[in-house]
N, C-alpha and C positions, 0 to 999 in steps of 0.2 A: 504493500500499500504506499502510495506517496504521501509525503510529509506536507504540512501546509506551505512550506516555502516552495515545493516544486508545483503543487497545485496551484498557488499564486502565478508562478512563472508561467505554467500552461495557458492560464486566462490570460495573462499578457501577451504571449505568443499568437493566441487566437485572435484579440483585439489589434494586434500588430498587423496580422494577416489581413482582417478586414479592412484596415486603413490603407494599405498596399493596394488591395483590390479597388478601393476607391480613388487611387492615384494621390495618395496624400502621404508622401514618405516622412515628412516633417512630423505628422501626428503619429505615424507609424513608429519613428525614433522615440518619440515621447512614450507611447506606450509600452515599448519594449523595455523600459527603464525597470520596470518591475520584475523581469525575468533575468537580469544581469547577475543577480547574487543567487539565483537558484541553483541548487546542487543537483542538476539534471544528470540522470543515469545515462550511460552511452547511447541507447536507443532514442531517447528525448534529445539529447545533446546534439544529434544530426539535425532534428527539426529546427532546433534553436539556431545552431549556426547557420543553416541556410536562411533562416528568417533574418538573421543579424546581417548576412550577406546580402540579401534583397534590399534591406534599408539602406545599406552602404551604398548600395548601387544607385537606389532611389534618390539619396542626397547628394550623389556627385563623387562618391570616394571608390572608384573602382580598385584601388589597391587594397582597401580593408575588404571589400567583396571578395576578392582573390584570397585573402588571408583566411577569411570565413569559410570560403570553399574547402580550402587545405584543413581547416579544423573539422569540418563536416566528414573528410576522408579520414582523419585519425581516429573519429569516432566509429565510423563504419567504412572501411575501405572499399572503393569501387562504387561509390554512391552515385547513380546516374544524374541526380539533381545537382550534386557538387560540380559535376562535369559541365552541364547545361549553365550552371552559374558562370563557371569560366568562360563559356562560349559567349555569354552575354557582355562579360567584362571585355572580351576581345573585341565584340562588336561595338561596344561604347568607346573604346579606344581606336577605332578605326582599322583595327586588325582584321580585315574581312576574311582573308584566306583562312587564317587560324580559328576565325569564329565559325565558318562554315565547316572546318575539318572537325572541330569538337561537337558540334552539333550534329553531324554526320555520325560520328562514332557513338553518340547518345542513341541516336535512331537504330544504329546496329546493334546496339546493347538491349534495348527496350522493345524494339520492333515499332512499325510505323503505327501512326494514330489511326484506328478503323474509322474515326469519325471525320478524318480529313477528306477533302474531296478533290 
């Protein structure tokens, strides 16, 4: 059972993801503050790290986003979402070829989106 700090952290991550979905990285960053001290176990640490990375990318800090992708990989090596975050970092930096290669690698790993037309 998760302790109160982990539960509060998970609620903060969920609120952060809603703000990201609303394209409001500033509010997302504020919402995530409550999760930054939570002692997440490795499976939850992946989601937290990826959320931090998405916030960093949203507020214009691709270097931090890349570091958070690396943190997600430390918690669970080979996480497709971490590689997709790295692809987004490359895209943001204008590194088009590397972004495309990384995104293609993710597609090979997880398969094509059956909903895509």
